[in-house]
Structure formats: structure tokens, C-alpha cells
N, C-alpha and C positions, 0 to 999 in steps of 0.2 A: 756182505756182497750181495747185490741184487741181480747182477747179470746172470749168474748160474741158474737162477730160478726162472728165467725167461726162455721158454722153449718154443712158444707160439705167440702170436699177437694178442690173443685173448688174455694172456697172463698179465699184460700191462694194465688191464682195466681195473685191477684190484689195488693199484698203487695210487698214492696221493700225488699232487703236483710236486711237493717237496721230494718225494721218493723218485719221481721221474727226473728231477734235476740231478739227483745223486746217480741215477742210472746213466744219464747222459755223460757224466764225467767218467764213469766206468767204461762206457763204450769207446770214448775217445782214447783212453789209455790202452784199451784192447787193440784198437786199430793201429795206434802208434807202435805198439810192441810187435804185432803180427807183421805189419808191412815193412818193418825194419829188416825182416828176414826174407820175405817173399818179394818185396817191391809191389808197386801197383799205384792206383789212383788215390793218393792220400788226401791232398788238400780239398778236393771237391767233396769227399765223404765227411771230413771233419766239419765242413760247413753246413751239412744238412742233418746233423744228429737230432736236434730238437724238432725240426720240421718232420722228419720221418717218424719220430716218436709220437708227435701230435696226430699225424695222419692215422697211424695204427691204433691210437687211443680213441680217436673220435669215430673211426669208421671200422667196417668189418670185412677185412680181406679173407678169402678171395672173392666173396660175393660182391663186395664193393671193389671196383676195378681201379687199381693204382698204377698209373702208366708213367714210367720214368724216361724222359727224353735222353737218348744215347745209352743210358744205363750204367755208365761207369761211376755214377754217384749213388749206386744202390747197395753198397756194402752194408750199411746200417739196416736196410730192408732185409738183406740176407741174414744178418745176425738175429733179427727179431722173428724170422720165419723158419727157425730150426736148423740153420746151417753154420752156427757159430763154431762147432767142433771141426768143421772142414777147412777152416781158414789157413791151416798150415799147408794146404794144397792149392791155395789161390794162384790161378794163372799157370799152374803146372800141368803137365801132360796127364790127361784123364782125371784132373782135379777140378776144383771149384772154378767156374768161369769168372772172369773179371767184369762181365757184363750180365745183365738180366738174361736168364736162360729158361725158356718154357719147360724144357725137359728136366730141369732141376727141381722145380717146385710148382705146385698149383697156385702159389701166390705171385708167380712171375707170369703176368697175363700178356705182356708185350715185350718183345726183345728187339734191340737195335744196337748197332755200333756206330751209326751215323746220326747226325743231329737233325732236329726240326721235324721229326716224324710223329711225335707224341700227340699233337693236337688233332691231326687227321685220324689217328688211331682212336682217340677219345670220341671223336664225332661218330666214327663207325660203330663203336661199342654203345654209345647212347642211342643211335638209331636202331640198332639191333634190340636193345633193351625195350624200347618203346613199341617196336613191331611185335615183340613177344609178350607185351603186357607186363613187363617187369617193373621193379621199383628201386633197383640198386643204384648206388651213386657211382659216378665216373669222374675220376680226378686225374688230370695230367699235370706233371711237374716238368717245367721247361726252364732252362737257364737263359740269362740275358744274352749270351752269345748265340745260342740256338735260335732265339727269337728273331735274329736278323736274317735267318734263312727264308727265302721266298716261299717255300712250302708252308712255313708256319703262318705267314700272312694270308695265304690262300685258305688255310683252315680257319683262321680267325674270321675271315669274311663270311665263310659258309656257316660257321657256328652262330655268328651274330644274326644271320639271315633266318636260320631255321628255329632259333630260340629254344633249342633243346636244353634240358636241365643237365648241366655239367659244370665242373670247376676247372679252371686253368690257374695253376699256381706258378707265378714267375719267381724263380729262385734267383734273385738279383744279388750277385756277390761282387760286383765291380762298381757299378754306378747306378744312381737312382734315375728314374725317368723324370722325376721332378722333385724339388725340395719338399721336405716334410713341413706342412703348414701348422703343426702343433695341435692345440686343443680343439680348434674349430674343425680341423680335418678329422680328428678322431670322433668328434660328435657326429659329423655328417656321415662318416663310414658306418656308425652304429645305427642311426635312425633310418638311413636309406636302405638298410638290409632288414629292417624290422617288418614283420608281416603286417602289423597294424598300420604302419606308416604307408606301406605300398598300397594297401587296400584303400586307405583314406585318400591318398593322392588320386587314385582312379575315380573314387566316388565324387570328389570335388570337381574334377574335370567334367564328369558326366553331368553333374548338377548345373554347372555353368553353361554347358551347351544347350540345356533345356530352356534357358531364359529366352523368351521371344525376341527376335530381331537382332539383339546384340550378344546373344549367348556365345556364338561361335567366335566372335571377335574377342570377347573377354577370355575365353578358353585359350585362344591363340596368344593373347597378351600374357596370360599367366604362364604359358609354356615358355614364351620368350624370356620372361623374367627368371624363371627357374633355370633355363639354359645359361643365361648370363651369369647367374650366381655360380653355376657349376664351372664355367670357364675361369672365373676368378679364383675359386677356392678348391676345386677338385683336381688333383694332379693327373688323374687317370681319364681325362676327358676323351682322349683318342679311343680308348676301349669302350667308354660309354657310347660314343657315337657309332662304334661298330656293333653295338647291341648288347654289351655286357654290363652287369653291375660291377663297378670297380670298388674294391676294398683294399685299403692300405695307404701308404707303406706300413708294414708290420715288422717289428723286430723279430727276426727269424731265430733268435736265441732266447726269447722270452716264452716259455712254454704256456704260461697262463694266457697271454694275449693271443698266441697262435691258436690255442684250442677255442677261445672265445670267438675268434674270427672264423674258424672253420664251422662252428655251430651257426653263426650268423649267416654264413654263405649257404648252409644247408637249408635255411628258411626261404631262400629266394627260388622262385619257380621259373627258372631260366638260367642262361649262362652267367657265371660269375668269374671275374678276373681278380685274383688275390695277389697283391704285390708284396713279396716277402724279401726283406733285406737281410742277407747273411754275410758272414766273413769267411772267405775261403781259407782253409787251413786253421780254423778256429781251435784254440787250445794248444797249439804246438807252434812256438815262436818261429822256428825256421820256415815252416810252411806259411805262416801268416805274413812273414816279411818278404817271401818270394813265392807267391802262389803259382807263378808260371813254371818255375823249376820243379815244384812239388806237385804239379798236376798229375804227372805220371813219373814215378820215381823208382830208381833201382834200390836194392838193399842199402841201409845207411846205419850210422851210429846214432842211437837215440839222444845221447847227451849232447853231442856237438852238431848233429845234423850232417856230418860228413858222409858223402855218398861213397859206397864201397864199390867203385868201378875198377876193374882190372886194367892195368896199363897195357896198351896195345897200339896198333897202327891206327891212324886217323880213319874215320868212317867215310864212306863214299859221299855222304851228305856234306861233311866238312870240306872235302876236296872240291865238291861242286861249289860251295859257298866261297871258298878262297879263289877259285878260278874265275868265278863270275865277277868278283871285284877286279881281278886282273884284266878281264876283258872289258869291264865297264870303264876302266881308265883309258882303254884304247879306242872305245867307240861310245860316244855320248848318246847314241840312239837306243842303247839297251835300257829297257825298263823291266824291273822285276815285279811280278804280280803273284800274290799269294791269297788263298781263301782262309785267313785266320790262322796260318801256321808259319809265321816268320821264323820262329825259333826252331821248330821241328824240321823245317825245310832248309835250314842253314843260311838264312838270309839276313841274320842280324849284322854280320860284318858289312854286307852291301848296304843295308839301311843306314848304318853309321857313316859310311863313306859317301853315299849318294842319297840323302834323305828325300830329295825331290823326285828321284826315279824309283822309289820303292813304294808300291801300292798294295796295301792290305785291304781287301774288300769285305772282310768279315766272312761269315759262313755263307758264301754265295758263289758257288762254283759256276753256276750257269751264267750269272752276270759277268764273272771274271773271264770266262771263255769268249763271250761275245765282245766284251770290252777289248780284249786282246786282239780280236779280229779287226776292230776299228782302229786301234793303235797301229797295227801293221799296215792298214790301208793308207794311213797318214804318214807313212815313212819311218815309223819307229821300229825297234827290234824287241818286241815283248817276249819275255821269258816267263811262261806260265809254270811256276814251281808248285807241284801238287802231288800228293800221295796217289798212287795208282788206285787205291780203293775209293778215294774221294773224287777222282777225275770221272768215274763212271756216272756221277751225278750230273755231269754236263754233256752227256752223250749227244743230245739233239743239237746243242750249240756247236759242238765240234763238227758234226756233219753239216749242219745248215749254214752256220755263220763263218766257220773257219775253212773247212775243206772245200765246200762248194764255191766259196769266193777265192779259193787258192791263196788265202792270206798267209803271209810269211811269219807265222807264229812259231816260236820254239817251245816245245813241251819238255820240261824237266820232270820226268816221272819218277818220283822217289818211292821207296818201299816196294819195288818191283820184285815179285817172288814171295816166298814165305816170310812172315813177319814175327813168328814166335808167339809170345804170350798173349798178344791181342786177339789172335785166333781168327775164326772164320769170317767175321765181319770186316776184317782189315787185310785179309790176304790179297796181295797184289798179283794175282795170277790170271786175270781175265782181260787185261788191257790190250794185249796183242790180238786176241780173238775179236774184240769189239772195235778195234781201230784198223786192223790190217786191211780190211776189205773196203775202207773208205777211199775213194779216188783222191789223188793228188798228194797223199801223205807218205812221207819217208819215216821209217822206224828203225832204230838201232839200239844195241846194248853192248857195253864194253866188257872185255875179259878181265880188266884190272883198272885201278884208279888212274894210271897214266893214260890209258886209252880213253877214259872218260874225258880227260882234259882235251884230248885231240878231237873227240866227238863234239864237245861244246864249241870248239873253234870252227869245226866243220859246219855246225849248225848256224853259227854267226855269219860265215861266209856264203852260206847257201841262200839264194834269193828266188828260188823257183816255187815256193809254196811252203806249207806247214811241214815241220820236221821235228821228230821226237827222239830223245835219248832217255832210256830207262836204266835205273841202277838200284841195287838192293839195299836193304837195311842191315848192312854188315860193315865190319871194318875192312879196309883195303888189304891188299896182299903185302904191303910194305915195299913195293917196287920203287925204284928211283923215278922221279918225275922230270921229264924233259923240260928244259927252260924254254926252248923254242917250240911253239905250237905249230902244227901242220894240219892240212885238210886230209881227210880220208876219202878216197874215191867212192862216190855213192854206189851202193850195191856191191861192194867188193868184200869177199871173204878172205881169210888168211889161213894158209896151210901151216900148221905149227910143227908137224912131224910127218914122216913118211912111213908107209907100211903096205902090206899086201892083204887083199881079201876083205878088209873091213875098214870103213872110215866112220869116225864119230863126229857128227856135226853138232857142235855144242855152242850154247849161247850164254853169255854172262858168267856167273859163278860156276856154271856147269862145265866150263872149260877146265877149271882146276880139278873138278871131279873126274873129268875124262882123262886128264894127265895122271892122276893117281891110279885110275884103273889101268891105264897103259903101262905104267911102271910095274904093276902087279902081273900083267899079262906077259911083259917082257921076260920075267923070270921063268915063265912057262915056255918061252921060245916063240911067243906070238907077238908080231909087230903090227900095230894098227896105225892108221892115219888119224890125226886129230886136226879138225878144221874149226877155226874160230868163226862161227856163222853169225857174225856181228850185225848183219842187216836182216831184219825180218821182212822188210819191204824197202826196195826191191831185192829179190833174191839174186845171188851170184849164179845165174843160169849157165855161164860158161864152165864154172867148176862142177856144177851138177851134171852137165853134159859129159865132161871128162870122166867123172866117176862112173857114170852109167855105161859109157862105151868101153871102159876097162873092166866091166863086170864086177865092180867093187860093191859089196853090200854096205848099206848105210844105216846108222843109228842116229836119229835126231833126238838129242838130249837137251831138255829144257825144263826149267822150273816155272811152268805155266800150264794152263789148261790144255790138255792134250787135244781137245776138240777146238779147232779153229785157229790154233797158234802156228808156230813155225813148222812143225811137223805136217800139219794140214796143208800148208802152203807148198811144201816139197812134194807131197802126194798129188796135189792139184796140178803142179807143173808137169809131172811125169804123165799124169792122166791126159793132159792136154796134148802132150807131144805124141803119145801113142806109138812111138818108134823104138822105145827102150824096153829091154827086159831088166827091170831094176828091182832090187830087193831093198825095201825101206822099212825099218822097224822104228816105232815111236816109243819114246820113254818120256813121259810127262806126268801130269796130274790127272788122274781119272775123273770120271763124271760124278763127283760128289764134293761136299764141303769138308774141309780139313780143319779140325778144331785146334784149340790152343795147346801149347807145349813149346819146347825149344825147336829151333829151326832144324837141328839134327834129327830130332824125333819125328818131326813132320816129314822130312825127306825120307826117313826110314819107313814111315807108314805107307808111302806111295811108291817105294822101290827106287828112289833116286839115291843110290849108294854105289860106291866103287865096286862092291861085291856083286851087286845086281847088274851093273854094266858089264863086268867080266863074264858073268853067266850068259848075258845076251850075246856078247861077242862069240862065245864058244858055240852057242846055238847056231849062229849065222855062218860060222866058218867050218863047222863039222861037215865033212865031205858029203854024207848022205843028205843032210838038211839043205846044204848049199845047192846040190843038184836038183832037189825037189822044188826049191823055191826060185830057180833061175828065171822062171817065166812069170813071176808074180810080184806085185807091189803089196806089201803086208804091213801090219802094225801089231 
């Protein structure tokens, strides 16, 4: 066994190519076994085993900077940089992160949970290197999906313009940019990256230009001939024109060829684009056959590939998908739009039922948002189905193109609230804060899956501008679903129980938490009101006025950033009124990032538990405390 002997990247450099092939097989088996217990991003990591080995063999991390786009394909990198023994804790609370994490290792030089950032990071590091007079290599690994992101093209444009020495490796695991042209292509790739060839080419062009009268014309003709040959024979002409030397396609599972190509690329004094073809899920048949399902997977049986999911209620996402099909049959103006997440957003049923009305724009949230605005202006009913954490990538377009135009776009904001194992880069806890203040926007969240259906119908019937409904990455409560859908009055809250002295204004899954706390308090003889504060904007000011005039203390309970979300909106309202002595206490997520773990652990970390709610109610209803706070708004 070779794997136990590899504790740091330099240990690879004593191995032969044949031994590296053996090590690759051991790494694959290690990943298959470990992730069958923990779950995680299996297919993407199985696809980059040889590529990651080649990078660490040819270069010297951490002085050489290896930047992984998104970072969920960096498990092999983690194994090779001393974290193999921590894989039993992968994606668990206080355990190994499922993404690259700078605080975990000096070898993790860039961390991200969103795509298309690696090329900009690489450019920044190359600029810093040159300004400091360094000589280290900078290598960015980006997938074919992430390359569709607009940010990636902005970076390609700038890198090609500045001509800095760095490498961009395209990990293409789905489709080639162009067909492999065989021996001629391999020959051109080799000679065009050879130092002697590059120098000879420059010398010939310089010589031609020195010929009196006709030199410039000859040089231009030679350049045109060269470019014509490239257009006919070199598949990477787009990247060549952007200023890169293009190498590839290269078999991403052939270690010898990969290492040869990396060495050739290192000889080029400027930006190089290396096109590597890999198989997602390589070495594990279930993952190879269905790389989408095995991109991010729950624990499974190795032999059969059967996923070990507990049987429970349908998830909110599933209810959204089924309801959208139902509404799509009633209204042919509905168009579903997703930025490369049709499966994760529950849109597969809609795509099968209405293929012409299902639009996947790729990893391009900004484009999706503006396109939705135009669809709405032309009389369609676009549903922008997007994870909360990915929607923030389109903030300017939401402000400038959707809300400013008052376009009737429906936002279906999935993964609202804590997301569990994906951690801080994916937490859906900021969307209320960054959307609530935008004019014209309506924002709501259901207490259960049945109310989600009614909110979707409400959004469809609403014609006065953009409207958003947000829902969590959780299973529903198992409530019965009404057959007949109805509209919910915009801005109306729902009183779920009566009580004296304190009211809990709860949103989404926090309603259930409030009800649990209320049951605990009832056993102590304390009766609290529970309000389903289902609209973040507009607020139910009538209910707030009633609570304030009855001197009822209020707790705003939400699984969202405490700064700027529903609680802030309530405080702002009372501050504007200036006529109430209201006691308002906020229970949300404090001003810091919350890392990976289970949703229950994340809630406990920030004090969103039934016990904590009970304690807060006791504080607010204690006679001495109540009297002291009667004339203040607090948090």
C-alpha cells in the first residue's frame, strides 16, 4: 500500500509513474469507502485523481499556488496534503470541510463554494507574485460548467491582455470544446509549447520585417497563413485569440501525458490554457453512469450504489416542483428558469412536462435575472428558481433590471436558512437582508409545505411587480395538502395561538420551533402568542400596532441574519412610529459565518433552540424585567 506513506506532497516525488498509477487506484478506493459513510462530492473527486496527482508531482505546493474553482473537487488535494486521517469527519460539525479551507492547511490558498472565481484569484496571485519579484507558479483548475460563468470570461479577457505567466486547467468532464484531431493535434501542441519553437517563430518574424519595402507585407502574410492553419487544426483557437497558448485536449487519466503537458506549459512565458478531458465518477460505475446524482451524495452501499436515505416527508423542493407543474398546466405563461440547477431546484418534472418552457442558462445567475425581467416585460410569468446563496451573485440585476423596472418576476428561493453540511459558503441566511430594502419587492416564507403551495399561487396571481417566496432545505412537516389553491392577502400575518405578555413572531421553520417552545412554557403556566410572520415585506403593521398597544413584548424568531432581516424591519417600523413603548427582542443569526455541521447543530450554535426561546420569554415576562423595559425597544 502506497497511500499510508503519503503525508505531504513532496512524498509523491520519489514515486515512478507506475507507482503513481497504483496510488491513484488506492485513492479512488479510499474515497469510495469513506464517502459511503459520510456522503459528499464523490463523482467530481473521482474524476480529478490523476490530475491532482500530476499537479502535486510537477509543482511545489504551497509556494506554487493551486487554486480549485468551487473547491468541492479538492478531496484528493486534501488527502495528499496531510488530511487523510480526518476524512471520517468530512462535512461533520467541527470536522473536515467539504470545500477548500484556508484555516485547515497552508496548501489551501484559495477557498470558495461558488463557481467561476478561480481565474480572477489566479490573476490576483500572479500580479502579486510579479510585484513582489517572485517566481512561483500559479495554476487555476476550473470545470467546464464553471467556465460558463461570466466572471470566468472577464478573467480570461484580462489574463490574455496582461500576458502574465499562469496556467488555466480546464477540467472538462462532460463535453469537449472541439473534437480531438489526432496525431497532428498532438504534434502542434508539443512544438508550439517548446521554447526553441517559440523563439524561432519570433526570430523569423523579426527577420522578415527587416527586408526592405516588402518585409512588413511578408511578415503579415506569414502571420495570416499561420492563423489559417491554427483555425483549421487547433481546437483551442478561441483561447489562442484571447492571448493564451492552448494545449490539449489531454487525457485526464493518463498520468504520463498529464505530466508531460504540465512541463510543456511551464516552459511558456505567458498564460497557458490546458484542456484536460476527465470522466466524472471515474472508477465507480454507479457514479460514472449517473454523475449528476453522484455529484453530491448521501451515504450509500458501495456494492449496489443504493443511497441510504431515511424515508420521510417530501422536501419543500419536491413540493415546489410538483406544484409548479400543476400551475404550469393552468397557465402557459409560466417559464421556469434555473442557473444550472434543474435537479437541485426540483425542476426535472417541469422540464419533462413543458420542455419548451424550461430554461437552464448554466452558471449565469446575472444573465438569468435580467432575462427574467425581459420575459416578464413581454407578458410571461418567469419563475427564477435559485438557491439563496447563489441568488446573491445576481444582486445588481435584481435591483437594476427587475425591481427598478417593477418586472413581475417570481423568485423561488430554495435553501433559505441553514443548509447543514455545505456550510458557510452555502448558508441561505442573507437574502432577506439584501432584498428587503429594494423598492417594489414582496417577500414571504411559508410555515409548512401546504402554505408554500398557496404562496406559489399567490405569486402567480400577483401582477404588481416582483414577488419572492423562500423555503428551506428540509423535509416538510407532513401536513395535508389542499387541493384548491388560494391567494394569501399580501402583507398579512397569521395568529396561531393566543396568550398574554409575550408574542413570538416567527418565520418559516421557526414557527414549528416557536410552537415547541410554547408547549414547554405551557407546562410552566405561561401562555404565549404565536404569530406566523410569513411576510418579510410588507409587514403586517396592523398586527404590530395591536401588539404594541396591548403592551405585549415581542420576540422576532428567524433563521436569518439578525442584521437587516425581519427583526430589523420590525424595529425600524416602531422607530418610525415613535408612539409606542414596545419591547422587541431579536433571535436570529449573529454577525458571523456559521460553518458546516447538521442544521440542528448550527441552530444550537446560534441559540435558535426551544430552550433558548423559553429562556428569552422568561426574561421578557419576569415582572422586574418587564417593568424596566416597558419604555424601550431592545434586541
